[in-house]
C-alpha positions as CSV (number, residue, x, y, z in Angstrom):
1,X,118.1,97.6,129.8
2,X,116.3,94.4,128.8
3,X,112.5,94.6,128.3
4,X,110.5,91.6,129.3
5,X,107.0,91.1,127.8
6,X,103.7,89.9,129.2
7,X,105.1,86.5,129.3
8,X,107.5,88.3,131.2
9,X,108.6,89.2,129.3
10,X,109.7,87.4,126.3
11,X,108.8,90.0,123.8
12,X,109.6,93.6,123.7
13,X,107.5,95.7,126.1
14,X,106.9,98.3,123.4
15,X,105.0,95.8,121.2
16,X,101.2,96.1,121.1
17,X,99.4,94.0,123.8
18,X,96.2,92.1,123.1
19,X,93.0,92.6,125.1
20,X,93.7,89.3,126.9
21,X,97.2,90.5,127.7
22,X,95.7,93.7,129.0
23,X,93.4,91.8,131.3
24,X,96.2,89.6,132.5
25,X,98.5,92.6,133.2
26,X,95.6,94.4,135.0
27,X,95.0,91.5,137.2
28,X,98.8,91.2,137.8
29,X,99.1,94.8,138.9
30,X,96.1,94.6,141.2
31,X,97.5,91.4,142.7
32,X,100.9,92.9,143.2
33,X,99.6,96.0,144.9
34,X,97.0,94.0,146.9
35,X,99.8,91.8,148.3
36,X,101.9,94.9,149.2
37,X,99.0,96.6,150.9
38,X,98.0,93.4,152.8
39,X,101.5,92.7,154.0
40,X,102.1,96.3,155.2
41,X,98.7,96.8,156.8
42,X,97.5,93.5,158.0
43,X,100.7,91.6,158.8
44,X,102.8,94.7,159.6
45,X,105.7,93.5,157.4
46,X,108.3,96.1,156.6
47,X,107.7,97.9,153.3
48,X,111.0,96.7,151.9
49,X,110.1,93.1,152.2
50,X,106.5,93.7,151.1
51,X,107.7,95.4,147.9
52,X,110.0,92.5,147.1
53,X,107.2,89.9,147.6
54,X,104.7,92.1,145.7
55,X,107.0,92.4,142.8
56,X,107.5,88.6,142.6
57,X,103.7,88.1,142.8
58,X,103.2,90.7,140.0
59,X,105.7,88.9,137.8
60,X,104.2,85.5,138.5
61,X,100.6,86.5,137.8
62,X,101.8,88.3,134.6
63,X,103.2,84.9,133.5
64,X,106.9,85.6,134.0
65,X,109.6,83.1,134.6
66,X,110.8,83.7,138.2
67,X,114.4,84.4,137.1
68,X,113.2,87.1,134.7
69,X,111.1,88.7,137.5
70,X,114.1,88.6,139.8
71,X,116.3,90.2,137.2
72,X,113.7,93.0,136.6
73,X,113.4,93.7,140.3
74,X,117.2,93.7,140.9
75,X,117.8,95.9,137.9
76,X,115.3,98.5,139.1
77,X,116.6,98.4,142.7
78,X,120.1,98.9,141.6
79,X,119.3,101.7,139.1
80,X,117.1,103.5,141.7
81,X,119.7,103.4,144.5
82,X,122.4,104.4,142.1
83,X,120.4,107.4,140.9
84,X,119.0,108.6,144.2
85,X,120.8,106.8,147.0
86,X,123.8,109.2,147.2
87,X,121.5,112.2,147.0
88,X,119.4,110.9,149.9
89,X,122.6,110.3,151.9
90,X,123.9,113.8,151.2
91,X,120.5,115.3,152.1
92,X,120.6,113.4,155.4
93,X,124.0,114.6,156.3
94,X,123.1,118.2,155.6
95,X,119.9,117.8,157.7
96,X,121.9,116.4,160.6
97,X,124.4,119.2,160.5
98,X,121.6,121.7,160.4
99,X,119.9,120.1,163.4
100,X,122.9,119.3,165.6
101,X,124.7,122.6,165.1
102,X,121.7,124.6,166.3
103,X,121.2,126.1,162.8
104,X,117.6,124.9,162.6
105,X,116.9,126.4,166.0
106,X,118.6,129.6,164.9
107,X,116.2,129.9,161.9
108,X,113.2,129.2,164.1
109,X,114.1,131.6,166.9
110,X,115.0,134.5,164.5
111,X,111.8,134.3,162.6
112,X,109.6,133.9,165.7
113,X,111.2,136.9,167.3
114,X,110.0,139.0,164.5
115,X,106.5,137.5,164.2
116,X,103.5,139.0,165.9
117,X,100.6,137.0,167.2
118,X,98.6,137.6,164.0
119,X,101.5,136.5,161.7
120,X,102.6,133.5,163.8
121,X,100.9,130.9,161.6
122,X,102.5,132.4,158.6
123,X,105.9,132.4,160.3
124,X,105.4,128.7,161.1
125,X,104.8,127.7,157.5
126,X,107.8,129.8,156.5
127,X,110.0,128.1,159.1
128,X,108.8,124.6,158.0
129,X,109.4,125.4,154.4
130,X,113.0,126.5,155.0
131,X,113.9,123.8,157.6
132,X,112.1,121.1,155.6
133,X,113.9,121.8,152.4
134,X,117.0,119.5,153.0
135,X,115.6,117.1,155.5
136,X,113.1,114.2,155.7
137,X,109.5,114.8,156.8
138,X,109.9,112.7,160.0
139,X,113.1,114.5,160.9
140,X,111.4,117.9,160.3
141,X,108.6,117.0,162.7
142,X,111.1,116.0,165.4
143,X,112.9,119.4,164.9
144,X,109.8,121.5,164.8
145,X,107.6,119.9,167.4
146,X,109.4,121.5,170.4
147,X,108.9,124.9,168.7
148,X,105.3,124.3,167.8
149,X,104.5,123.2,171.4
150,X,106.4,126.1,173.0
151,X,104.9,128.7,170.8
152,X,101.4,127.4,171.3
153,X,101.9,127.2,175.1
154,X,103.6,130.6,175.6
155,X,101.3,132.4,173.2
156,X,98.1,130.7,174.4
157,X,97.4,129.5,170.9
158,X,95.3,126.5,169.9
159,X,97.8,123.8,169.0
160,X,96.2,123.4,165.5
161,X,96.6,127.1,164.7
162,X,100.4,126.7,165.0
163,X,100.9,123.0,164.2
164,X,98.9,122.7,161.0
165,X,101.0,125.4,159.2
166,X,104.2,123.7,160.2
167,X,103.0,120.3,159.1
168,X,101.8,121.8,155.8
169,X,105.1,123.4,155.0
170,X,107.0,120.1,155.8
171,X,104.5,117.9,153.8
172,X,104.6,120.1,150.7
173,X,108.4,120.1,150.7
174,X,108.4,116.3,151.1
175,X,106.0,115.6,148.3
176,X,107.0,118.2,145.7
177,X,110.5,119.5,146.1
178,X,113.8,117.7,145.3
179,X,116.1,116.5,146.9
180,X,113.4,114.6,148.8
181,X,113.4,110.9,147.8
182,X,109.9,110.8,146.1
183,X,110.4,113.7,143.7
184,X,114.0,112.5,142.9
185,X,112.8,109.0,142.0
186,X,109.9,110.4,139.9
187,X,112.2,112.8,138.0
188,X,114.5,109.9,137.2
189,X,111.6,107.6,136.2
190,X,109.9,109.9,133.8
191,X,113.1,111.6,132.5
192,X,112.1,115.1,133.8
193,X,114.5,118.0,134.1
194,X,115.4,118.5,137.8
195,X,115.9,122.2,137.7
196,X,112.7,122.9,135.9
197,X,110.8,120.5,138.3
198,X,112.4,122.3,141.2
199,X,111.4,125.8,139.9
200,X,107.8,124.7,139.1
201,X,107.6,122.8,142.3
202,X,108.2,126.0,144.2
203,X,105.5,127.8,142.2
204,X,103.0,125.0,143.1
205,X,104.2,124.7,146.7
206,X,103.7,128.3,147.8
207,X,100.0,128.7,147.2
208,X,99.4,125.1,148.3
209,X,101.2,125.5,151.6
210,X,99.4,128.8,152.3
211,X,95.9,127.3,151.7
212,X,96.5,124.1,153.5
213,X,98.6,125.8,156.3
214,X,97.7,129.2,157.7
215,X,94.3,129.4,156.1
216,X,93.0,125.9,156.9
217,X,94.5,126.1,160.4
218,X,91.7,128.6,161.3
219,X,89.1,125.9,160.7
220,X,91.2,123.1,162.1
221,X,91.5,125.1,165.4
222,X,87.7,125.3,165.6
223,X,87.2,121.6,164.9
224,X,89.9,120.4,167.3
225,X,90.6,123.0,170.0
226,X,93.4,121.4,172.0
227,X,96.4,122.6,174.0
228,X,100.0,121.3,173.9
229,X,100.5,118.1,175.9
230,X,103.0,118.8,178.6
231,X,104.7,115.4,178.4
232,X,105.6,115.9,174.7
233,X,107.8,119.0,175.1
234,X,111.3,117.6,174.5
235,X,114.8,119.2,174.8
236,X,115.9,121.2,171.8
237,X,119.1,120.3,170.0
238,X,120.9,123.5,170.7
239,X,120.1,123.8,174.4
240,X,123.5,122.4,175.4
241,X,125.5,124.4,172.9
242,X,127.6,127.4,173.9
243,X,127.2,129.0,170.4
244,X,125.4,128.3,167.2
245,X,125.7,129.6,163.6
246,X,124.1,132.9,162.6
247,X,120.7,133.2,160.8
248,X,122.0,134.5,157.5
249,X,124.8,132.0,157.0
250,X,122.5,129.1,158.0
251,X,119.7,130.1,155.5
252,X,122.4,130.6,152.8
253,X,123.8,127.1,153.4
254,X,120.4,125.5,153.3
255,X,119.5,127.3,150.1
256,X,122.9,126.8,148.4
257,X,122.0,123.5,146.6
258,X,118.7,124.9,145.5
259,X,120.3,128.0,144.0
260,X,122.9,125.9,142.2
261,X,120.3,123.7,140.7
262,X,118.1,126.6,139.7
263,X,121.1,128.3,138.1
264,X,121.6,125.3,135.9
265,X,117.9,125.4,134.8
266,X,118.1,129.1,134.1
267,X,121.3,128.7,132.0
268,X,119.7,125.8,130.1
269,X,116.8,128.0,129.2
270,X,118.8,131.1,128.2
271,X,121.7,129.4,126.3
272,X,120.1,126.2,125.1
273,X,123.4,125.0,123.4
274,X,124.8,121.8,124.9
275,X,128.2,122.6,123.3
276,X,128.5,126.0,124.9
277,X,131.2,126.3,127.6
278,X,129.0,128.1,130.2
279,X,126.2,125.5,129.8
280,X,128.7,122.6,130.3
281,X,130.0,124.3,133.4
282,X,126.6,124.8,134.9
283,X,125.6,121.2,133.9
284,X,128.2,120.1,136.4
285,X,127.8,122.8,139.0
286,X,124.0,122.4,139.0
287,X,123.9,118.6,139.0
288,X,122.1,117.3,142.2
289,X,125.2,115.4,143.3
290,X,127.6,118.4,143.1
291,X,125.1,120.8,144.5
292,X,124.4,118.7,147.6
293,X,128.0,117.7,148.0
294,X,129.0,121.3,147.9
295,X,126.4,122.2,150.5
296,X,127.5,119.4,152.8
297,X,131.2,120.5,152.6
298,X,130.2,124.1,153.1
299,X,127.9,123.2,156.1
300,X,130.8,121.5,157.9
301,X,132.3,125.0,158.2
302,X,129.4,127.3,158.2
303,X,127.3,125.2,160.6
304,X,129.6,122.7,162.3
305,X,132.7,124.8,162.9
306,X,130.5,127.8,163.7
307,X,128.9,125.8,166.5
308,X,132.3,125.0,167.9
309,X,132.4,121.4,166.6
310,X,135.8,119.8,166.4
311,X,136.7,117.7,163.3
312,X,135.9,114.6,165.4
313,X,132.5,115.9,166.4
314,X,131.6,116.7,162.7
315,X,132.7,113.2,161.7
316,X,130.5,111.7,164.4
317,X,127.6,113.8,163.2
318,X,128.0,112.7,159.6
319,X,128.3,109.1,160.7
320,X,125.1,109.3,162.8
321,X,123.2,110.8,159.9
322,X,123.6,107.8,157.7
323,X,122.2,105.1,160.0
324,X,118.6,106.2,160.2
325,X,118.3,106.5,156.4
326,X,119.1,102.8,155.8
327,X,115.4,101.9,155.9
328,X,114.5,104.8,153.6
329,X,117.1,103.7,151.0
330,X,115.9,100.1,151.1
331,X,112.3,101.1,150.7
332,X,113.1,103.5,147.9
333,X,115.3,100.9,146.2
334,X,112.6,98.2,146.5
335,X,110.1,100.7,145.2
336,X,112.3,101.1,142.2
337,X,112.5,97.4,141.8
338,X,108.7,97.2,141.8
339,X,108.5,100.0,139.3
340,X,110.9,98.2,137.0
341,X,108.9,95.0,137.2
342,X,105.8,97.0,136.2
343,X,107.7,98.5,133.3
344,X,109.3,95.3,132.0
345,X,105.9,93.5,132.3
346,X,104.5,96.1,129.8
347,X,102.2,97.7,132.3
348,X,103.2,101.2,131.2
349,X,102.5,100.3,127.6
350,X,99.2,98.8,128.6
351,X,98.2,102.1,130.3
352,X,99.4,104.0,127.2
353,X,97.2,101.7,125.0
354,X,94.1,101.8,127.2
355,X,94.3,105.5,127.9
356,X,94.4,106.5,124.2
357,X,90.6,106.4,124.0
358,X,90.2,108.4,127.2
359,X,89.5,112.1,127.3
360,X,91.5,112.4,130.5
361,X,94.5,114.6,131.0
362,X,97.8,112.7,131.5
363,X,98.5,114.8,134.5
364,X,95.1,114.0,136.1
365,X,95.6,110.3,135.3
366,X,99.0,110.3,137.0
367,X,97.5,112.0,140.0
368,X,94.6,109.5,140.3
369,X,97.1,106.5,140.1
370,X,99.2,108.0,142.8
371,X,96.1,108.7,145.0
372,X,95.0,105.1,144.7
373,X,98.4,103.7,145.7
374,X,98.7,106.2,148.5
375,X,95.3,105.3,149.9
376,X,96.2,101.6,149.7
377,X,99.7,101.6,151.0
378,X,99.9,104.7,153.2
379,X,103.3,105.5,151.9
380,X,103.9,108.7,149.9
381,X,107.2,107.4,148.6
382,X,105.8,104.0,147.5
383,X,102.9,105.8,145.8
384,X,105.3,108.2,144.0
385,X,107.7,105.5,142.8
386,X,104.9,103.1,141.6
387,X,102.9,105.8,139.9
388,X,106.0,107.1,138.2
389,X,106.8,103.7,136.8
390,X,103.2,103.2,135.5
391,X,102.9,106.5,133.7
392,X,106.6,106.9,132.5
393,X,105.7,105.9,128.9
394,X,103.2,108.7,128.8
395,X,106.0,111.2,129.3
396,X,107.9,110.2,126.1
397,X,106.5,112.9,123.9
398,X,106.1,115.6,126.6
399,X,107.8,118.9,126.6
400,X,110.3,119.7,129.3
401,X,107.8,121.7,131.3
402,X,105.0,119.1,131.0
403,X,107.5,116.4,132.1
404,X,108.2,118.4,135.2
405,X,104.5,119.0,135.8
406,X,103.9,115.2,135.5
407,X,106.3,114.7,138.4
408,X,104.5,117.3,140.4
409,X,101.1,115.7,139.6
410,X,102.4,112.4,140.9
411,X,103.8,114.1,144.0
412,X,100.5,115.8,144.7
413,X,98.6,112.5,144.4
414,X,101.1,110.8,146.8
415,X,100.0,113.1,149.6
416,X,96.3,112.4,149.4
417,X,94.4,111.7,152.7
418,X,96.9,110.2,155.1
419,X,95.1,107.8,157.4
420,X,95.8,104.8,159.7
421,X,98.1,102.9,157.4
422,X,100.5,105.9,157.2
423,X,103.3,106.1,159.8
424,X,103.1,109.9,159.6
425,X,99.5,109.8,160.8
426,X,100.5,108.1,164.0
427,X,103.5,110.4,164.4
428,X,101.4,113.5,164.3
429,X,98.7,111.9,166.5
430,X,101.1,111.0,169.3
431,X,103.1,114.2,169.3
432,X,100.0,116.4,169.4
433,X,98.1,114.1,171.8
434,X,95.1,113.7,169.6
435,X,92.6,110.9,169.2
436,X,92.3,109.1,165.8
437,X,89.1,111.1,165.0
438,X,90.8,114.4,165.8
439,X,93.8,113.4,163.6
440,X,91.5,112.6,160.7
441,X,89.7,115.9,161.0
442,X,93.0,117.9,161.0
443,X,96.0,116.2,159.6
444,X,94.2,113.9,157.1
445,X,92.1,116.8,155.8
446,X,95.2,119.0,155.5
447,X,97.0,116.3,153.4
448,X,93.9,116.0,151.2
449,X,93.9,119.8,150.7
450,X,97.6,119.8,149.8
451,X,96.9,117.1,147.2
452,X,93.8,118.7,145.6
453,X,95.1,122.3,145.6
454,X,98.4,121.1,144.3
455,X,96.9,119.2,141.3
456,X,94.7,122.2,140.5
457,X,97.8,124.4,140.4
458,X,99.6,121.9,138.2
459,X,96.7,121.7,135.8
460,X,96.5,125.5,135.6
461,X,100.2,125.7,134.9
462,X,99.8,123.1,132.1
463,X,97.4,125.5,130.4
464,X,99.8,128.4,130.2
465,X,103.2,126.6,129.8
């Protein structure tokens, strides 16, 4: 991959940059991000187009020839889509099969049947964690909203007591756990080990989801004591199905890719010999592509056929799963293009040079950068991709575990204080029938809690690993 310098990039990006060059690059980064923020928030331009324009502005202000900036952006877009696009598509297929077959409803109904009134918030965060593992945050909300509203109504709960744990479980999965787009792109950008990141992500996710979910929901219910809006209770996916897959086989199918990827990480730790036959086998079996592809093929039988789907119905389900993710793929790809423009301009090297004199943890620096971009753009995915590109050079000498923790620090920062420039903010507001103020006091505070508790857990892990 070619490196473009400050002039965009004529010299190698690893060469030292002068103070004047630092200033120019700093202005270029601010200009690029400001343009993206302005286009997304003020002019309501799609994030895909905003990222393209912002990348070109970044290159121009950094002094780049336009053709070099375009090459940087195109290279980053292609590399990102090649690395994560197939995985996002496979995750979408698995999520669609889970939803349409009634598997998600089966998980929900089984757990709720065994939960008492006291344990109901804990049951909701568990459900959200399991269901949210293979699917996007927005899809998870659509799947769980009917359950949240029905449980709150039938059990006479405050909507926040039930809704906040579900949202916390979904949000933590989205920000920290592969195969969600943000973590996948960050892993690729900083060269982290996916299995180790997944394992440590689970360690961070559990206490974070508990604190921001069931525990915080007690206070959220006092601050905003509302009941489920009747008009928002939609039909459930499995209401028109004659049968649906069993609980055990559904959970096993959802967890299959996670188990395969964790098995690879475990074998890597135990054997640590790339030439060993067992490690080579698990390198293939535990690769994200094979793990997710295996889960999708298995789900066609364990979920699709178990629900009575014909081959044609399964084919239609797969086809319908791919359309909605086109926008996600384009945004992720454009975010990768923006990241590559940052890298080729030498911004990563600039941060490396400037931060040498700081007494600030690399993990905390990565978190702060992601927080800033999240607050500005409203997009967790854009914040993750951009921050990963900026701090990637700092990961060069990191251990495997600290490289994984760097990804998690970025993921935590990307979730900080969702507000009016985040689509998720409006989704939650409308589904729960809240005002903007009520949404800020509940959803936005919950997201901030996830971000802060998450980075504290990451920093604590960095002290012992």
